[in-house]
N, C-alpha and C positions, 0 to 999 in steps of 0.2 A: 471551542471544543467540538470536534466532529464525533457524532455518535449515531447509532442506528445502522440499519442494513437496508440496501437497495439492490433489487434484482434488475439488471440492465442487459441490453444487447449491444453488439458491435456491428456496425454497418460494413459493407463490402470493402470500404477504404481503411478499415481498422480504427474507426472513430466510435466513441461512446459519449452519451450525454451525461453531463454532470447535473445531478439533481439541482432544481432551481434554489432550494433552500441553502445551498453551499456556494453558489457562484460568486457572490459578493466577497467571499473570503479570499478569493484568488485574484481580485482586481488590484492593479497597480498602475497608476497613471493612465487611466482609460484603456488598459490592456489587462486581460485576464490570463495569467500564466501560472503553471504549475510545474513541479519537477516530479517525474516518475523514475523509479529505480527498482532494482531486483532485491528480493529478500531471500535469506537462506532457507525459508520454508516453502520456496517455489511459488510465492505469490509476488505481487508487486506492491510497492509503497508509493503513495502520492502525497507530496508535501506542498505547502505554499512556498513561494520563493523565500520568504523571510525565515520560515522554519527550517527549510533546507539549508540556508546559509549557516545557521547554527550547527546543524548536524555535520555539514561538510567541514566546518572548522575543527569540530571535535575529532572527526575521522582523520583529518590531515595531521592532527597532533598525536595520533597513536604511534607507538614505537614501530618503525619499519622493520626492525629485526625480529619482531615477534610474529610467528607463523600465523596465529589466529587473527592478529590485527591486519596483517597483509591481506589475508583472505577476505575479510570484511571490507577493507579499503578497495580491493579489486572488484568486489561485487557491488558495493553500493555506489562508490565514485565512478567505477568503470561503466556501469550500466546507466548512470544518471543521465536523464534527457529532459530538456525543457519542452513543454508542449503548451500551446496557446489555446484558450477556450474561445471558440468562434462566436459569432453573433447568435447562433442557434443553441449555444451551450455545449457544443461538442468539442472533444479534445482527442488528439490522435495518440494511439498507443502504438509505438514503433514496433515493426515486425520482430526484431531481435528480442524485445521484451515480451511480446505475445508468445513467441516460440519458447522462451525461457519458462514462462508460467503455464504453458499448455493451454493458453486462451484461444478459443475458436469463436463461437457466436454468443453464448450466454455467459454473463459474468456476475459476480457478487461484489458490491462496494460496501465495505465494512468500516464504519467510523471507529477510530482508535485514539481519540483525544486530539493530539496535534497533527495527526496523519490519518490517511485511509489505507487499508489493505484492499487490494483488488485481486480477486480470485477467479480462476476458471470455475464456473458453476459446479461442474462434475467433480473437480478436485475438492472444492469447498465442501460439498455434500458428503463425500467419502471421508474427508478429514473430520468433519463435525461429528459423524456417527462414531468414528474411532475415538475421538476425544470424549464424547459422552460415556462410552463404555468404559474407558480407562478411568474416568472421574468417578463413576459410580462403583467401581471395583477397588478404589484406593481411598480409604477414609483419610489418609494423611493430607490429601490435597484440600480438605476442608479447612485447614489451618489458616489459609490466606483470607477466606471469607470470615472466619471467626475473629481475626485480627481487625477486620474492618467494622465489626460489630453490626452487621446487617440483620 
């Protein structure tokens, strides 16, 4: 389970460093690989190869005649790119994905269980402020937390 938040930077070649605590999760036969793809919220999603295989299979089985399903397939499968974690723990975020998510220098890596969300720091901060305001103004959103009995 990936959890927590990390503030990272991208180097001039478009690489970011995977935090040390997660690197072993991406290892496969002496190679460390991950899959990066686009999300409809204008962030990127990062999966281990095994988790991605499960997602890709589910996406491929969606009905191609359904407009929303085709959009999700085009977005997630169309942008999906394998990236290898090098010996220094860096992975490349391809230019089309950086452009899609508005990523420049500063990024936020957010653990979301079986995947990560990767955000432009500016977009993350803007969205987080907006989400906090909308949550405090809408009591009906507290139902999800009450169901968890936290």
